[in-house]
C-alpha positions in Angstrom: 15.1 -0.4 -39.5 13.7 3.1 -38.8 14.1 4.7 -35.5 11.0 4.0 -33.4 11.2 7.4 -31.8 10.8 9.0 -35.2 7.3 7.5 -35.2 6.1 9.4 -32.1 2.5 10.5 -32.2 2.2 14.0 -33.7 1.9 17.1 -31.7 -1.0 19.6 -32.1 0.7 23.0 -32.6 -2.6 24.8 -33.2 -4.0 23.8 -29.9 -0.6 24.5 -28.1 -0.7 28.1 -29.5 -4.2 28.6 -28.1 -3.1 27.4 -24.7 0.0 29.7 -24.7 -2.2 32.6 -25.9 -4.5 32.0 -22.9 -1.5 31.9 -20.5 -0.5 35.4 -21.8 -4.0 36.8 -21.6 -5.0 35.5 -18.1 -1.7 34.5 -16.4 -3.2 34.3 -12.8 -5.6 31.5 -13.8 -4.3 29.8 -16.9 -0.6 29.4 -16.0 -1.3 27.5 -12.8 -3.5 25.1 -14.6 -0.9 24.3 -17.2 1.8 23.8 -14.5 -0.4 21.4 -12.6 -1.8 19.4 -15.4 1.0 19.3 -18.1 4.2 21.3 -17.8 6.5 22.6 -20.5 7.4 19.1 -21.9 3.9 18.7 -23.3 4.5 21.5 -25.8 6.3 20.0 -28.8 5.5 22.6 -31.5 8.4 24.7 -32.8 9.7 26.9 -30.0 6.7 26.3 -27.9 8.5 24.6 -25.0 11.0 27.5 -24.8 8.1 30.0 -24.7 6.2 28.1 -22.0 9.3 27.7 -19.8 9.9 31.5 -20.0 6.3 32.2 -19.0 6.5 29.8 -16.1 9.8 31.1 -14.9 8.4 34.7 -14.8 5.3 33.4 -13.1 7.4 31.8 -10.3 9.5 34.9 -9.9 6.2 36.9 -9.6 7.1 39.0 -12.7 4.7 40.2 -15.4 3.6 37.4 -17.8 2.0 39.6 -20.4 3.2 39.7 -24.0 5.6 42.5 -23.6 7.2 41.2 -20.4 7.7 37.7 -21.9 9.0 39.2 -25.1 11.7 41.2 -23.2 12.6 38.1 -21.1 13.3 36.1 -24.3 15.3 39.0 -25.8 17.4 39.3 -22.6 18.0 35.5 -22.6 18.9 35.4 -26.3 16.0 33.1 -27.0 13.7 35.3 -29.1 14.8 33.5 -32.3 14.1 30.1 -30.8 10.4 31.1 -30.7 10.4 32.4 -34.3 11.0 36.0 -33.5 8.9 38.9 -32.3 6.4 38.6 -35.2 5.7 34.9 -34.5 5.4 35.5 -30.7 2.8 38.2 -31.4 0.9 35.9 -33.6 0.9 33.2 -31.0 -0.4 35.7 -28.4 -3.4 36.4 -30.6 -4.3 32.7 -31.3 -7.1 32.5 -28.8 -10.0 35.0 -29.2 -10.9 34.5 -25.5 -9.6 32.4 -22.6 -12.9 30.4 -22.9 -11.0 28.4 -25.6 -8.5 27.1 -23.0 -10.3 24.0 -21.8 -10.9 22.4 -25.2 -7.3 23.2 -26.4 -5.8 22.0 -23.2 -7.6 18.7 -23.4 -6.2 18.1 -26.9 -2.7 19.0 -25.9 -3.0 16.6 -23.0 -4.3 13.8 -25.2 -1.4 14.2 -27.6 1.1 14.3 -24.8 -0.4 11.2 -23.2 -0.1 9.3 -26.4 3.5 10.4 -26.7 4.4 9.4 -23.1 2.8 6.0 -23.6 4.8 5.5 -26.8 8.0 6.6 -25.0 7.4 4.4 -22.0 6.8 1.4 -24.2 10.0 2.1 -26.1 12.0 2.5 -22.8 10.6 -0.9 -21.7 11.9 -2.5 -24.9 15.2 -0.9 -24.5 15.5 -2.1 -20.9 14.6 -5.6 -21.9 17.3 -5.6 -24.6 19.9 -4.4 -22.1 18.9 -7.2 -19.7 19.4 -10.0 -22.1 22.8 -11.0 -20.8 22.5 -10.0 -17.2 20.2 -8.2 -14.8 17.3 -8.9 -12.6 14.0 -9.5 -14.6 11.9 -8.9 -11.4 13.5 -5.5 -11.1 12.8 -4.8 -14.8 9.1 -5.9 -14.4 8.7 -3.6 -11.4 10.3 -0.7 -13.2 8.0 -1.2 -16.3 4.9 -1.6 -14.2 5.7 1.4 -12.0 6.3 3.5 -15.2 2.9 2.7 -16.5 1.2 3.1 -13.1 2.8 6.6 -12.8 1.4 7.5 -16.2 -2.0 6.9 -14.9 -1.6 9.3 -12.0 0.3 11.8 -14.2 -2.6 12.3 -16.6 -5.3 12.4 -14.0 -7.2 15.7 -14.5 -7.0 18.3 -11.8 -10.6 18.0 -10.9 -9.9 14.3 -10.1 -6.9 15.1 -7.9 -8.1 18.2 -6.1 -11.3 17.9 -4.2 -13.1 20.3 -1.9 -13.1 19.4 1.8 -16.9 18.9 1.7 -16.3 15.7 -0.4 -14.2 14.2 2.3 -16.6 15.4 5.0 -19.5 13.6 3.1 -17.4 10.4 3.0 -16.5 10.7 6.7 -20.2 11.1 7.6 -21.1 8.1 5.4 -18.6 6.0 7.3 -20.0 7.2 10.6 -23.5 6.2 9.4 -22.2 2.8 8.3 -20.6 2.2 11.7 -23.8 3.2 13.4 -25.9 0.7 11.3 -23.3 -2.0 11.8 -23.0 -1.5 15.5 -22.9 -4.8 17.4 -22.8 -6.8 14.2 -19.4 -6.3 12.5 -16.5 -4.0 11.5 -15.9 -1.6 8.7 -12.6 -2.9 7.6 -11.2 -6.4 6.9 -12.1 -8.4 10.1 -9.4 -10.2 12.1 -11.8 -12.6 13.7 -10.8 -11.6 17.2 -13.4 -9.7 19.2 -11.0 -7.4 21.2 -8.7 -6.7 18.2 -11.7 -5.8 15.9 -13.2 -3.7 18.7 -10.0 -1.7 19.0 -9.1 -1.3 15.3 -12.6 -1.7 13.8 -11.0 -4.0 11.2 -8.0 -3.3 9.0 -8.5 -0.6 6.4 -7.3 0.0 2.9 -3.9 1.7 2.7 -2.8 0.5 6.2 0.5 -1.2 6.9 0.0 -3.4 9.9 3.1 -4.9 11.6 2.7 -8.0 13.7 5.9 -8.7 15.7 7.1 -11.3 18.2 10.1 -13.4 19.2 10.6 -16.7 17.4 8.2 -19.5 18.3 5.6 -17.1 19.8 3.0 -18.0 17.2 3.0 -14.9 15.0 2.7 -16.9 11.8 -0.2 -18.9 13.3 -1.9 -15.7 14.4 -1.5 -14.2 10.9 -2.8 -17.4 9.3 -5.9 -17.3 11.6 -6.5 -13.7 10.6 -6.1 -14.5 6.9 -8.4 -17.5 7.0 -11.1 -15.5 8.8 -10.8 -12.6 6.3 -11.0 -15.0 3.3 -14.0 -16.7 5.0 -15.7 -13.3 5.0 -15.2 -12.8 1.3 -12.0 -10.8 1.4 -9.6 -12.3 -1.2 -6.3 -12.8 0.5 -2.7 -13.4 -0.5 0.1 -14.9 1.6 3.7 -14.3 0.8 5.6 -16.9 2.8 9.3 -16.4 2.8 10.0 -18.8 5.6 7.7 -21.8 5.2 6.8 -23.8 2.1 3.2 -23.5 0.8 2.4 -27.1 1.8 3.0 -26.3 5.4 0.8 -23.3 5.2 -2.0 -25.5 3.7 -1.5 -28.1 6.4 -1.9 -25.4 9.1 -5.0 -24.0 7.5 -6.7 -27.3 7.2 -5.9 -28.5 10.8 -6.8 -25.1 12.2 -10.2 -25.1 10.4 -10.8 -28.8 11.2 -9.7 -28.4 14.9 -7.4 -31.5 14.4 -3.9 -31.9 15.9 -1.3 -30.9 13.3 1.3 -33.1 14.9 -1.0 -36.2 14.8 -1.7 -35.6 11.2 1.9 -35.3 10.3 2.8 -38.5 12.3 -0.1 -40.4 10.7 -1.9 -41.1 14.1 -5.4 -40.0 13.0 -8.7 -41.0 14.5 -11.4 -42.1 12.1 -13.5 -39.1 13.0 -10.7 -36.8 12.0 -10.9 -37.8 8.3 -14.3 -36.3 7.6 -13.3 -33.1 9.3 -10.1 -32.8 7.4 -11.8 -33.5 4.1 -14.5 -30.9 4.9 -11.9 -28.3 5.9 -9.7 -29.0 2.9 -12.7 -28.4 0.6 -13.6 -25.2 2.4 -10.1 -23.8 2.2 -9.9 -24.8 -1.5 -13.0 -22.8 -2.4 -11.7 -19.6 -0.7 -10.0 -16.9 -2.6 -6.6 -17.5 -1.1 -3.3 -17.3 -3.0 0.1 -18.4 -1.6 3.6 -17.4 -2.8 6.3 -19.4 -1.3 9.3 -17.7 -2.9 12.2 -17.5 -0.5 14.2 -14.2 -0.2 11.5 -12.4 -2.2 12.5 -8.9 -3.2 10.4 -5.9 -2.6 10.2 -5.2 -6.4 9.0 -8.7 -7.1 6.4 -8.6 -4.3 5.0 -5.3 -5.5 4.7 -6.6 -9.1 3.0 -9.8 -8.0 0.6 -8.0 -5.6 -0.5 -5.7 -8.4 -1.4 -8.6 -10.6 -3.2 -10.4 -7.8 -5.3 -7.4 -7.1 -6.1 -6.8 -10.8 -6.7 -10.5 -11.7 -8.1 -12.1 -8.6 -9.6 -9.2 -6.6 -7.3 -9.6 -3.7 -8.1 -7.2 -0.9 -5.7 -8.4 1.9 -2.0 -9.3 2.0 0.1 -11.1 4.6 3.9 -11.2 4.4 5.8 -13.7 6.6 8.2 -12.2 7.3 9.6 -8.7 6.8 13.3 -9.2 7.8 13.6 -12.1 5.2 12.8 -9.7 2.3 15.4 -8.1 0.0 15.5 -4.7 -1.4 18.4 -4.2 -3.9 19.5 -0.6 -3.5 22.7 1.3 -2.8 21.3 2.2 0.6 20.7 -1.4 1.4 24.1 -2.5 0.3 25.6 0.0 2.8 23.4 -0.7 5.8 20.8 -3.4 6.7 18.7 -0.9 8.7 18.5 1.4 5.7 17.4 -1.6 3.6 14.6 -2.4 6.1 13.6 1.3 5.9 13.3 1.0 2.1 11.2 -2.2 2.5 8.8 -0.8 5.1 8.4 2.4 3.1 7.8 0.4 -0.1 5.2 -1.8 1.7 3.4 1.3 3.0 3.4 2.8 -0.5 2.0 -0.5 -1.9 -0.8 -0.6 0.6 -1.8 3.0 -0.4 -1.4 2.4 -4.1 -3.6 -0.7 -4.1 -5.9 0.6 -1.3 -5.7 -2.6 0.7 -4.4 -3.5 4.2 -1.0 -5.2 4.3 0.2 -7.2 7.3 3.9 -7.7 7.6 5.3 -10.0 10.3 8.5 -9.0 12.0 11.0 -10.2 14.5 11.7 -8.6 17.9 15.2 -8.5 19.5 16.2 -10.6 22.5 15.6 -7.9 24.9 11.9 -8.5 24.6 12.3 -12.1 25.7 14.4 -11.2 28.7 11.9 -8.5 29.8 8.8 -10.6 29.2 6.8 -7.7 27.9 7.6 -6.3 24.4 7.9 -2.7 23.5 8.1 -0.8 20.2 11.8 -0.2 20.7 12.3 -4.0 20.5 11.5 -4.1 16.8 14.7 -5.5 15.2 17.0 -3.7 12.8 15.1 -0.5 12.1 13.0 2.2 13.8 11.4 2.8 10.4 9.2 -0.2 11.0 7.6 1.7 13.9 7.5 4.9 11.9 5.9 3.5 8.7 3.4 1.2 10.3 -0.1 2.4 10.9 -0.7 -0.4 13.5 1.9 -2.3 15.4 0.8 -5.5 17.1 3.3 -7.2 19.6 2.6 -10.8 20.6 4.0 -12.4 23.7 3.2 -15.8 25.3 4.7 -18.4 27.6 6.0 -21.0 25.2 5.4 -23.7 27.8 1.7 -23.0 27.7 0.6 -24.5 24.3 -2.9 -25.7 25.2 -6.1 -23.8 25.6 -6.3 -23.0 29.3 -9.2 -20.9 30.5 -8.8 -18.7 33.6 -8.5 -20.9 36.7 -10.7 -20.4 39.7 -9.3 -17.9 42.1 -6.6 -16.8 39.6 -6.3 -13.0 39.2 -6.5 -11.3 35.9 -2.8 -10.3 36.0 -1.8 -14.0 36.7 -4.0 -15.1 33.9 -2.4 -12.6 31.5 1.1 -13.8 32.4 0.2 -17.3 31.7 -1.7 -17.0 28.3 -0.7 -15.1 25.2 -1.1 -11.3 25.2 -1.5 -9.2 22.2 -0.4 -5.6 22.6 -1.8 -2.9 20.2 1.4 -0.9 20.7 0.7 1.7 18.0 -2.4 2.8 16.2 -2.6 6.0 14.2 -6.3 6.4 14.4 -7.4 4.5 17.5 -6.6 3.4 21.0 -3.7 1.4 22.2 -3.8 -1.4 24.8 -3.6 -5.1 25.3 -5.7 -8.1 25.8 -5.4 -11.9 26.3 -5.9 -14.7 23.8 -6.0 -18.4 24.1 -3.7 -20.6 22.0 -4.1 -24.2 21.0 -0.6 -25.5 20.1 -1.9 -28.7 18.6 -4.1 -27.0 16.0 -2.0 -23.8 15.8 -5.1 -21.8 16.5 -5.7 -18.7 18.6 -9.0 -18.0 20.1 -10.7 -15.2 22.0 -10.6 -15.3 25.8 -14.2 -14.1 25.8 -17.3 -15.6 24.3 -18.9 -12.2 23.9 -20.0 -11.4 20.4 -18.8 -8.1 18.9 -20.6 -5.5 21.0 -21.0 -1.7 21.0 -22.2 -1.5 24.6 -20.3 1.0 26.7 -18.9 -1.7 29.1 -17.4 -3.6 26.1 -16.0 -0.7 24.1 -12.3 0.1 23.7 -12.1 2.0 27.0 -12.5 -1.4 28.7 -9.0 -2.2 27.3 -7.4 1.2 28.0 -4.4 -0.1 29.8 -1.6 1.5 27.7 0.9 -0.8 26.1 4.4 -0.1 27.1 
């Protein structure tokens, strides 16, 4: 069987010579374009790579990159024969009548190089699969292969797609301001959480954001995340839940009972009222029609999650992801083998990269250490195992509640706001890169595992209801 690499797509030496000629004629403009869009590896004609490397080396050293300067450089380095001698070098320098020939020739070199890289990446994937036949993690292999092809996409983006003038971003910013103005009082710009105060402070969760929702065990962070996910799905945002702790059937039971406003415990025990059945059936039908996907794999690795998330976004138009919860994830790496905190750092960094790559918000649940429970009010420093969680997250939400208060309890007559806040759940927006921090109260129904707003106000843009009304800074 012939060597597959021997069948690599052919190069285009003629066009490579034109590009090199332009680099020698107009170094200040043409060399930078070649460095940014291709690099020396793209030049596969005889001696062309050596020549391009010499030109780029002189360019970085701020030395002359004309024909005579490059010729002397190659002679001094003993590489003049590698480019075919002085006569061939002179011929290459005269290949382009003018630098106006550069764009067309560069596009053809780029096209040939892209085909070559695609071929090589595919061959590398086959080689990796062959090496994994007896041992190895197939999830890691899938992630490596997918990442390699995703990287090809960004590698071969043209410079005019990567570099944009500031005015383009200014126009986008103004468009968002106009959208916010038109939507004032009616909704949010990002994925809505369904909670008035949280949406008011964050204006929804945006693409590329990593949101960390942290609490001590049994505080209700999974229930709150599920409430947010169901609301997002109900508003047309396809959602995915990666549940490393609870099986999918328990997630479905929670969603149904929360939507039907039926006691989860009564359903599990079989003590249902007749009027509960129609509500459960209606809620089940509603949840079934929503674009929600559940992955119940325990001890899911970062590589597997990233691979599955990419496919969900591509195939099912997912625009929102929840991970329950972060500290149960695995990240096979040498750093992680040595230190759990470093492993968590790799995981949070990977989740932030995934959010940016897919341009969707990712909510990751996390545990707080025991100090938060003793103090009664959580802080960012209570995030367990790694300061990188605080560093990588765009938004950090800290949930705290009195576990003895499991029923919806409105503010009692004569009860102060501070007394009320100590009695009901409090959600702290402890960090937000592009917005205010603060805290507000919620109501929790332990029977239906459902959180609710403490206020019946609709989303409002009036001055008295804006974020400054919640300006008490979180600790």
